[in-house]
C-alpha positions in Angstrom: -15.3 6.1 -12.3 -14.6 4.7 -8.9 -11.1 4.7 -7.4 -11.1 1.1 -7.5 -12.1 1.3 -11.0 -9.1 3.8 -11.7 -6.9 1.2 -10.1 -7.9 -1.5 -12.3 -7.5 0.6 -15.5 -3.9 1.5 -14.4 -3.0 -2.0 -14.0 -4.6 -3.0 -17.3 -3.1 -0.1 -19.2 0.2 -0.1 -17.8 0.8 -3.8 -16.5 1.4 -2.6 -12.9 0.9 0.7 -11.0 3.0 2.6 -8.7 1.9 4.0 -5.3 4.0 6.0 -2.8 3.1 5.9 0.9 3.1 9.2 2.7 3.5 9.0 6.6 1.8 12.0 8.3 4.4 11.6 11.1 7.5 11.9 8.6 7.5 15.9 8.2 5.5 19.0 8.2 2.2 19.5 6.1 4.3 21.7 3.6 7.2 19.1 3.0 4.9 16.3 2.6 2.6 18.1 0.1 5.9 19.0 -1.8 6.6 15.3 -1.7 3.1 14.5 -3.1 3.4 17.0 -5.9 7.0 15.5 -6.9 5.4 12.0 -7.1 2.7 13.3 -9.5 5.1 14.9 -11.6 7.3 11.8 -11.6 4.5 9.7 -13.0 3.4 7.8 -9.6 0.0 6.8 -10.1 -1.6 7.4 -6.7 -0.8 8.2 -3.0 -1.3 6.4 0.1 -1.5 8.4 3.3 -1.1 6.7 6.5 1.0 5.2 9.2 1.3 2.4 12.0 1.4 5.3 14.5 -0.2 8.9 14.5 1.7 11.4 16.4 0.4 14.4 14.7 -2.9 16.1 15.1 -2.9 17.5 11.7 -3.9 14.4 9.7 -7.0 15.8 8.3 -5.3 18.9 7.4 -2.6 17.1 5.7 -4.9 15.0 3.5 -6.8 18.2 2.6 -3.6 19.9 1.6 -2.3 17.0 -0.5 -5.8 16.4 -2.0 -5.9 20.0 -3.1 -2.4 19.9 -4.6 -2.7 16.8 -6.8 -4.9 15.2 -9.2 -3.8 11.7 -8.7 -5.8 9.5 -6.4 -5.4 10.1 -2.7 -6.0 6.8 -0.8 -6.1 6.4 2.9 -3.9 3.7 4.3 -5.1 3.7 7.9 -3.1 2.3 11.1 -6.3 2.5 12.9 -9.7 4.0 12.8 -8.3 7.4 13.9 -6.8 7.9 10.4 -10.0 8.8 8.4 -10.5 12.0 6.6 -13.5 13.2 4.4 -10.8 14.9 2.1 -9.5 11.6 0.6 -11.0 10.1 -2.5 -11.1 6.5 -0.9 -9.8 4.4 1.9 -8.3 0.9 1.9 -10.8 -0.7 4.2 -8.5 -3.4 5.5 -8.2 -6.7 7.7 -4.8 -7.7 9.1 -5.7 -11.4 8.1 -2.4 -12.7 8.5 -2.6 -11.9 12.3 -5.0 -13.2 14.8 -5.5 -10.1 16.9 -9.3 -9.6 17.0 -8.9 -5.8 17.1 -7.1 -5.5 13.8 -9.3 -8.3 12.3 -12.5 -6.6 12.9 -12.4 -4.1 16.0 -10.8 -1.3 14.3 -13.2 -1.7 11.3 -16.4 -1.7 13.3 -15.4 1.3 14.7 -14.4 3.0 11.6 -17.4 2.0 9.4 -20.0 4.6 10.6 -17.5 7.2 9.9 -16.4 6.2 6.5 -20.2 6.0 5.6 -20.7 9.7 7.2 -17.8 11.0 5.2 -18.9 9.5 2.0 -15.4 8.3 0.9 -15.2 5.0 -1.2 -14.1 2.0 0.9 -12.1 -0.5 -0.7 -11.9 -3.8 0.9 -8.4 -5.2 1.3 -6.7 -8.3 2.9 -3.5 -7.1 4.4 -0.5 -9.7 5.3 2.5 -8.8 7.1 5.4 -10.9 5.8 8.6 -11.7 7.9 11.3 -9.3 6.8 14.4 -9.9 9.1 13.5 -7.3 11.9 10.2 -6.1 14.0 8.9 -3.6 12.1 6.5 -0.8 13.4 3.4 -2.6 12.1 4.3 -5.9 13.6 4.9 -4.3 16.8 2.0 -2.0 16.8 -0.5 -4.4 15.7 0.8 -7.2 18.2 0.7 -9.9 15.4 3.2 -12.3 14.1 4.3 -12.0 10.3 3.8 -14.9 7.7 7.1 -16.8 7.6 8.9 -15.8 4.3 9.9 -19.4 3.5 6.5 -20.6 3.4 4.4 -19.3 0.5 1.7 -21.9 0.8 0.6 -20.0 3.9 0.5 -16.7 2.3 -1.4 -18.6 -0.5 -4.2 -19.8 1.9 -4.7 -16.4 3.4 -4.8 -14.7 0.1 -7.5 -17.1 -1.2 -9.5 -16.3 2.1 -9.5 -12.7 1.5 -10.7 -13.1 -2.1 -13.4 -15.7 -0.9 -14.6 -13.3 1.8 -15.1 -10.8 -1.0 -12.1 -8.5 -0.6 -10.9 -6.4 -3.7 -7.4 -6.0 -2.9 -4.5 -8.3 -1.4 -1.5 -6.7 0.1 1.8 -8.4 0.9 3.7 -6.1 3.2 7.2 -6.4 4.5 6.9 -3.4 6.7 8.4 0.1 6.8 12.1 0.0 6.8 12.1 -3.8 6.3 15.6 -5.5 5.9 14.2 -7.9 3.4 11.1 -7.3 0.8 8.5 -9.9 -0.1 10.3 -12.8 -1.5 9.5 -13.1 -5.5 8.7 -16.9 -4.8 5.7 -15.8 -2.5 4.5 -13.2 -4.9 4.4 -15.7 -7.9 2.5 -18.3 -5.8 -0.1 -15.9 -4.4 -0.6 -14.1 -7.8 -1.3 -17.6 -9.4 -4.3 -18.1 -7.3 -5.9 -14.8 -7.3 -8.3 -13.1 -9.6 -7.8 -9.8 -7.6 -5.0 -7.2 -7.7 -2.1 -7.7 -5.7 -0.1 -5.1 -4.0 3.5 -5.7 -2.7 5.2 -3.2 -0.5 8.1 -2.8 2.1 11.8 -2.7 2.2 12.0 -2.2 -1.8 15.1 0.2 -2.3 15.8 0.3 -6.1 13.8 0.3 -9.3 15.3 -3.3 -10.3 14.0 -4.8 -7.4 10.5 -3.3 -7.9 10.7 -4.5 -11.4 11.3 -8.0 -10.2 8.2 -7.8 -8.0 6.0 -6.8 -10.9 7.6 -9.8 -13.1 6.7 -12.1 -10.4 3.2 -11.0 -10.3 2.5 -7.8 -8.4 -0.3 -5.5 -9.7 0.8 -2.5 -7.6 4.1 -1.7 -6.0 4.3 0.7 -3.0 7.4 2.4 -1.5 7.4 4.6 1.4 10.1 5.9 3.7 12.9 5.4 0.9 11.5 8.7 -0.4 11.3 10.7 2.8 14.8 11.7 1.9 14.9 14.4 -0.7 18.2 13.0 -2.1 16.3 9.7 -3.3 13.3 11.8 -4.7 15.3 11.9 -8.2 14.8 8.2 -8.2 11.0 8.3 -8.4 10.9 8.4 -12.2 13.2 5.5 -12.5 10.7 3.5 -10.2 7.8 4.4 -12.2 9.1 3.7 -15.6 10.4 0.3 -14.5 7.4 -0.9 -12.8 5.3 0.4 -15.6 7.4 -1.3 -18.3 8.2 -4.4 -16.3 5.6 -7.0 -17.8 6.2 -5.5 -21.3 9.8 -5.9 -21.1 9.2 -9.5 -20.0 7.2 -10.5 -23.0 9.6 -9.0 -25.5 
């Protein structure tokens, strides 16, 4: 079974899946590996590894350590073509379709493609969209692109449809790391209503109830990141996981 097939199975079996993003720049290999193990114990469905920047030279070593420590899927979420490791299970091979910067639309992908092929890891094509979140996020600044206006879901719908028609397997609505505001439920609902592929939503989600609302609006997967970089918040992982997994079931009862 491919990683993509596993993701589809998680969505079908649980109603929605929960992924945690681990930023290589936000701690030592030991600390981040412990976080990965905690995530698995707390019913997280998979791990994303990557970030807008890459200040560390230990990216490959980190991916290897995390892959060795857990059995849930380890998926690369690269901020650039530098963030590739043969130790991962798969890579989100994404295009920043909300922007008009050719480097992020196709440039990085061309540089990454031969490396992905050589490593043998599974590429999962994805349309990635930044959504206005109340502040300039790292992803927006580094990518040199403008986010989609949060009060115009029709623009997000058009981009999402373009991603699906281009053959992409996933669409990601991203508020950005440390966003003031998460992606609006109205936008999620509008985008999900036209898609036949899974919709991922992340950025600025700081409590389980908010995560549950995103699922009820139509998110297939929820991603949280820097909220769980604090060990104080790690005890809330299980609450997030249970809420996300049960949100659609609770909505139909």
